[in-house]
C-alpha positions in Angstrom: 79.8 137.8 34.2 81.1 134.4 35.5 83.9 134.5 32.8 84.9 138.0 34.0 85.1 136.9 37.6 87.1 133.9 36.7 89.5 136.0 34.6 89.9 138.5 37.4 90.5 135.7 39.9 93.2 134.2 37.7 94.9 137.6 37.2 94.9 138.2 40.9 96.4 134.8 41.6 99.1 135.3 39.0 99.9 138.8 40.5 100.1 137.3 44.0 102.4 134.4 43.0 104.5 136.8 41.0 104.9 139.1 44.0 106.0 136.3 46.3 109.7 136.4 47.2 111.8 134.0 45.2 112.6 132.0 48.4 109.0 131.2 49.1 108.3 130.0 45.5 111.4 127.8 45.1 112.3 126.4 48.5 113.0 122.7 48.1 110.7 120.6 50.3 111.9 118.4 53.1 115.6 119.3 53.1 115.9 118.9 56.9 116.2 115.6 58.9 116.0 115.6 62.7 116.7 112.9 65.3 116.3 112.9 69.1 118.5 110.8 71.5 118.7 110.8 75.3 121.2 109.3 77.7 119.8 106.2 79.5 117.6 107.1 82.5 119.0 105.2 85.5 117.2 107.1 88.3 116.0 110.5 89.4 118.2 113.4 88.4 119.4 115.2 85.3 119.3 113.5 81.9 120.9 114.9 78.8 119.2 114.7 75.3 120.5 115.8 71.9 118.5 116.9 68.9 120.6 116.5 65.8 119.6 118.2 62.5 121.1 117.4 59.1 120.6 119.0 55.7 119.5 116.3 53.3 120.5 118.4 50.3 123.4 120.7 49.3 122.0 123.4 51.7 123.8 124.6 54.8 122.1 125.0 58.1 122.4 128.7 58.9 120.5 128.8 62.2 118.7 126.2 64.4 116.8 125.6 67.6 114.6 123.0 69.3 111.3 123.5 71.1 110.0 120.9 73.6 106.4 120.4 72.4 105.5 117.9 75.2 107.3 116.0 77.9 106.1 113.4 80.5 105.3 114.6 84.0 108.2 112.6 85.5 110.8 114.1 83.1 110.4 117.9 82.7 112.7 120.0 80.5 114.9 122.6 82.2 114.2 125.0 79.2 111.5 124.6 76.6 113.5 126.3 73.8 117.2 125.9 73.2 119.2 127.3 70.3 122.0 125.3 68.6 125.4 126.0 70.2 127.1 126.0 66.9 126.3 125.0 63.3 128.8 123.0 61.4 129.4 124.1 57.8 130.9 122.1 55.0 130.0 118.7 53.5 128.7 117.4 56.9 126.3 120.1 57.7 124.9 119.4 61.2 123.3 121.4 64.0 123.1 119.9 67.5 121.0 121.2 70.3 121.5 119.9 73.9 118.4 119.6 76.1 118.4 118.7 79.8 115.5 117.0 81.6 114.9 116.6 85.3 113.7 113.2 86.1 111.7 113.2 89.4 110.5 109.6 89.6 109.4 106.5 87.8 107.2 106.7 84.7 106.8 106.2 81.0 106.0 108.8 78.4 106.9 110.4 75.1 109.2 113.4 74.7 108.3 115.4 71.6 110.6 118.1 70.1 110.2 120.4 67.1 113.5 121.0 65.4 113.6 124.3 63.5 116.3 125.5 61.1 117.0 128.1 58.4 118.7 126.5 55.5 120.6 128.4 52.8 121.8 127.4 49.3 124.1 129.1 46.9 122.4 129.7 43.5 123.2 131.5 40.4 122.0 135.1 41.1 122.5 134.9 44.8 121.8 132.9 47.9 118.4 131.4 48.7 117.3 130.7 52.3 114.1 129.2 53.8 112.9 127.8 57.1 111.9 124.2 57.9 110.7 122.4 61.0 110.6 118.6 61.8 109.3 116.8 64.8 111.2 114.1 66.6 110.0 112.0 69.5 111.4 109.4 71.9 109.8 107.2 74.5 111.3 107.8 78.0 111.1 105.1 80.6 112.2 104.9 84.3 111.0 101.5 85.6 110.3 101.0 89.3 113.5 100.1 91.0 
């Protein structure tokens, strides 16, 4: 009986893997890199930040956005989700997302952003696309002044 259950489980697993779309089975891991940079905070007001995503392989970035996962109380985002304005194609495949923060006073804290992208790669037999997400963070500081 145990051998029959094991054989059935193996057959079901093979059937499940065989029925998965090709993109789910063959997506290369960690093809996306993300960095976060902000203008210096000199006082209360608006501060601009940029999330930059790059493809680390021969894949192009087809779509991208950034989600603010957490922000310090003194520097709140104007929007928590921002789509990339434009995605650059070619050998330097980069997507940039501009975020704006409103700084209300002094403080210190970490801004955390989740960069998300759909990457596509030409293959024999057609194009293959998959999604990836990377987190980027940056410490924000507005000292007393």
